[in-house]
N, C-alpha and C positions, 0 to 999 in steps of 0.2 A: 942866280943858283953856283952853289958854289963848286968850281973846277974840282976839287979834291974829292968830293963827295962822287961827282960825276965819275973822275976816274977809277975811284974804289969800286962803284958799280962794274966798271968795264972789266976790270981786274978780275971780278968775282966770276964772270959770264964766262970771261975766257977761260979761267981756270975749271969751270963746269963742262968745259964743252961744247957750251951753246951754240948752234948753228947762228942763233940771233945776233952772236958776237961779231959773228964774220960778217954778217949783213951791217951793222955799225961800223965795221970797217971799211965797207963800199963793195964789199963782194956783191956783185950783183946778181948774181945766180943764187944766193943765199936767201934774199931779201924776199921770201914768198911767205903766204899766209899758212900753208900746210908745213912750214918747216920752223915755225915760229915756236918757241918756249912756251912750254904751259905753267903759267902760276896761279897760288892759293889766291885767296884775298889778301891775307897778311903780306904774302910776299911783294903781290903787286901794289900795294900800298906805298906811296913813296919812293917807289924804286923811280929811278934817274938812269939815263943815258943822254950821249951826245950823238947828234945824228951826221952823217957825212954827207956830201954833195955829190950826186949821180943822178943820172935819167935814166930811168927803165918804168914808164909807166905803164908796161905789160905787166906788172906784180902788182896790180890794183885795179879796181872796175872801173869804169868811164861810162856814165857819170859815177860821182861816189855814192850816190846816192838818190832813189825815185823821188818823184816829183818835185815840186819848185825849189826844194832845198838842195838840189842835185844840177839846178841850172849852172851851165857853164863852169862846172867842176871836171875834174879829171886828176888822175895820180900822177905825179912828176918825181916823187922820192920818197917811196913808200917805207916805212917800218913797222914792223908787226910784234905786235905782244898778244900772247894767247890767257884767259884766266880759267877758271871754273868755278862757276857762280855758285856762292853760298846765301843768297837772297834771292828771293824773287824782284825785288825795287833795290836799283842802284845807281849811285848818282859819280857820276868821273868829274874829276878836273884837270885837265891835262894843261900846265905851266909849263912855258915855254920863255926863253931869252936867248939873247948873245945871239942872234940870227945873221947868219950872213948869206948873201944871194949867191946862187951859181952864178959861175961867169958864163958857161954858154947860156943863158937862158935869160928870160923878165929879170927886171928888178925888184920883182915885188918878193917880200920876207914874211917870215909866219907860218903857221902852219894850218891844215884843215884836220879834223879827227872823225872816225866814224867808228860802229860795232857791228859786228857780223854774226849771225849763226850760225855761218859756215863758211867754207872757203870756196865757194863757186864761181867768187867775183861779180856777183850777179847783185844790181844796185838793189834788187825787191828783197835781198836777205837781209838788208841793212836793218838795225833792230833799232838806233838814232844815229843822228849824224848832225854835227856841225861844221859845215866846209862853204860858208857862204864866202867867195871871194873875197867882195868888200872886206871883210874883216880880217884879209892877209897884213897885220900890222905887228911890228917888233914888240917882245916884252908885254904878253898877254898871256890868255888863257881861252880856252875850248871847254864848253861844257856837255856832258853826255848824261840825258837822264833816262833811265831804261825803266819799265816795268811789265811784269808776266814774265821774266825769267825764269826758267827750269831750273830747279837746285840740282847741282851735279854736272850739267851740260857746260861743255867748253864752247867760249865764244870768243871772239877774234876783234881786237880792237886794231885800227888803223890809224897810224900819225902819219901823215904825209905834208912833206915841205911842200908852200905854197913854189911854183915857181922853182921847184929843184932847190930851193933853200934850205940850209940846214941850221938846227937849233939845239940846246939845249933842252932837254924836256924831264920835266917832271910828272907820275902820276899820282893823285891822289883821290882815296876815296872820301866822297863827303858822307859825313853820318858814321853807320857801323853798318858793315857786313861781315858775319863770322866766315871763315874758312869751312870749305865742304867737308862735312864731316864733323865739325863742329856745333855745326847751326843747329837748333831745335826751335823749327819754326812753329809749331804746332803747341809748345810749351808743355810737353807730356812729361819731360824729363829724361827723355832718351834724345841722344844728336841724331844728325842724319844719315850716320855711317850705320849707327844701331836699327835706327826707326826707317824699316822699310817702305813707310808713308809718312814724312815728316810734316805733310800740310793738312792731317787727319790726327787729333789727338786720342782719338777711339783708337787708332790701330799704333802697337808699339808692343816690344818683345813681352811686355806683364800683359798686354791685352788678354781678356776672355775671349777663344777662337768662338766663332756663329759660326755653325756648319750651311752649306749648298748657299752661299750668298756670295759665291767668286771671288771672296776678298781673304788676304793672309792677314787676319788681325794681330794674331800673336808674332809674325815675323821671321818663322820658322821655315820658310819657305815652301809650306804645305798649305794648300787650299783645300779645307776640310769640307768633304763631303760623304755624306751618309747616304748609302745605295745598297741598304741589305739585300735586297732581292737580285742585285746585279743587273737590272735591266737596262740602266742608261740614265734614270732619271730618279735626281735624290729625293730624300724622305719627304721634304715640302713642296715638290711638285706632282710625286708619285701618291695617291691617297690611298695604296695599301703595298707600302714598301716590302711588305714579308713575302708579295705574291707577283713573281716578273711577268704572269700574264697582264696585268693590271698595270697600267700606265696612260700618260696622255698621247701618245699613238697607237695603245690596244684598239683592237676592233670591237665594237660593241658588241655584246650578244643581247637580243631582248629576252624579258619575262624572267630572268633569272637574279633578280633583287641585288644585281653586284653592278656599279658603275665602274667596269672596265678603263673606259680611254678617260676617266678624270676630269669630267666635266660638270660634276655636280647633277647629273640626271642618270637616274634608270629607265632606263629606256624599257618601256612596254609597249606592246601590240596589243588596242583593244578598241577593233575597228567599230565592232555595234555597241559599244560602251555600256557593258553591262556589268562589269566589274572584276571580268576574269580575263586573263591576258591569253590572245592565241596560242600559246602553248596548251593550258586546261580548258580552254573553250572549243570544244569540238565541231563548233559550225560559229564561227567569230564574225558572222555574217550577219547573226540573226538573234537578237537581244534575248528572245525566248527560251534559246537554248544554251543552258551553262550549267555549272553543275550544282547550282542551289535551285535549277528549276526542278517545278512538278513533273513529273512522267505522264505523258498521256498515252494510253495504252492503245494499241491495234493501228497507228498511223507509220509505222515502219520509222519512225524518228526517235532517235535517243537523246532526249529533251533534258536529260539529267545530265549527260556524259560518263555513265558507268561503261560504258561498251557494250549495254544490253537495249535493245528494243524490245520493250516489252510486250507481249503478244498473250491474251488469254485465248485460250483453245481446250476448254475444259474436257469436251471427246474426244479429243486428238483427233480430229478428220482433217486437218491440215488448213482449216477453217477459222479465222479469229471470231471472237463475240460480236463483232459488229457486223462481219460478213455473214456468219454463221445464223439461221433466224431461230433454230433449236441447239445451243450448244451442250447441251445434254443429250444430244442422239447425233452420233455417228453418222448414221445414215440420212441424216437430214444436213445438206450444206449445197453451196451453189450449184457443186458438180454431180451430184445426185440425180438419180433418173426418177422424173415422176411417177406416181402409183395414182392410176385416177381413180376417182370414185373413193375415197378414204377421209376425204376432210383433211387432209395433214399437203402441206406445200413443201415435199420434200428438195427443191432445187432452190428455196428460197427467193424464187420471183415474185413473191408476192398473189400469187394465185393457185389456188387449190382447182385442179383441172379434174372438171366433170363431166361425163360424156350422158347427154338427156336428149336422144335422137329425137322421139318424138315429143319433147318438150312437155311432158307431163308431170314435172318438177318431181321425178325421181331417175335418179341415175341407172346408169346399163348395168350395175352390179343388181341393184334392187328390184328393176323393172324387168319381169321375166318374158316381155316383146317390147323392145325399147322404140319399136317402129310403129308400134299403136298406142295413141295416147289413151284408148280407153281399157288398156291393161296396164294395171300398174297396181301397189298393195292397195292403195286407197279406193279401187274400181269395185262397184258391186257383180258379187258374181251371178252371172246367168247361168241357171242350171240346164245341164242337158243339151250345150252345144261343144263339147269336149275343147272348151278353152276356159282355161286358168285365167279368169280376167283378175282376181287379188292378187295371184301370183304368191298364193300360199301355197303351191305344190300340190293342190289338187282340186281336177276338175270334177265340178258337182254334177251328181246325177241323181236322180228321183224315180224308184225304181222300188215302190213300197211292198208290191206283190213277189220281188225278188225273182222275179221270170226273167231278167235277163233286159229288159224292155225298157227304158225310161218313160216316165210319165207324158213326156210329149210325143212318143211313138205308141204307147201302149193304151188304148183306148179305155182300157178298165185298168187301172195299176192298182186295184185293190182285190183283184182276182187274177192268180195266175194261170189260169185255163184261158185267160183271155190275153192275146197278144197276136205280134204280127207274124209269129210263126204257128199258130194254134191252129188245128184242125177245124174245118167249120162244122157246125152241126144242125143240120138242116130242120126248119119247121118249129124252131124253140126260141125264137123272135132274140136271139142274141148273135151279136157279129164277132165270132170269136177271133177270128184272124185279122180284123180292125181294118177289114179294107172299104169299111164303110157300106158293106151290102149285108142286110141279113138273109141269107139262104132259107127259101120256102120251095117246096115242091108243091106243086099245083099241075097233076098231069092233065089232069080234065078240063084246067082251065076254068073251072067252075066256082 
């Protein structure tokens, strides 16, 4: 490596006031990861410097990297360069020559190299490592191959002298890697400074913004969300973005033909499965009751849910036509007082009440003596006995001669002068007083 080029590089860093240049001069306290100068890709490519020999392993990780690659490794003479990644895949060659051993350490010369994602000095933060002590030889190279880098992130390159040795160093990028800001990884025509996601060609300042996807497609710093009703749910998730009461967190209200919680289901409660929901169906436990049902009268049930229990009560006596045995007559109903012997069932108990004490087939209203079966309207009238057997209101008396005595008492009902009250006339062979004796006078008994 050209010593003049090395000297020029050192002068450049000194004039820039870089703390890294102090480390190259051997200032132990400045040779730290977090004080390293930060380069772009183009600034780091071809960068040369000369190491100083001193021992301060506390400024580098020990071991240098995790796993078998870090076996028997330790930092003895660390120098640091930081860079901003301009590509996801990067290969570095660290060329060294003109090495000399530290007189206070072992005689091994050469370098070890590693790249870290942070300055924690944790071996596990190594992105790649080329630190095999057996390859500590003069005038050679160390190679670092990295993938999955984050464009725009700062990474830290450690070049450590084996056993504290110092060498002339040149850092070379193998292949190409643009500076961060100049890169256009997704090849959409916008560099990484202008492109807010240079790994996605659909995202760039000319892209069409797609609302409600948590992505800033046009890189204007605004993720577009359409939420017209301001309920906290965008128009893609909100099934009605004009109504704040409708969104995925809303409480579902059944039977209103609205999907409040946007689950794709309009909740309907129809327990009896008659096609009418529980709001419209006045008895959702009975499929025979719904607004389309046929009303059945007089059963105290509103089958068609119109709010009216239909009752037929023509005579307006308080009893419907099913319970009232004559709904055309208000005096006839289950509460009416039964009137006997009129062939009418006033109290609708199915019995027409008849009083017929003598069991002669005539009720007590028609039978003028309901205690005597021989007396009734069909009975044969017996004259002259002061009894109205046929109940026609007439007690039959035969008194042909009209003398006040009936034919049973009058021994000659054809002669008014003969009756029980008549005066007997002697010696005429007539029994005028009907005592069964014809009066004769025969004083001499001859």
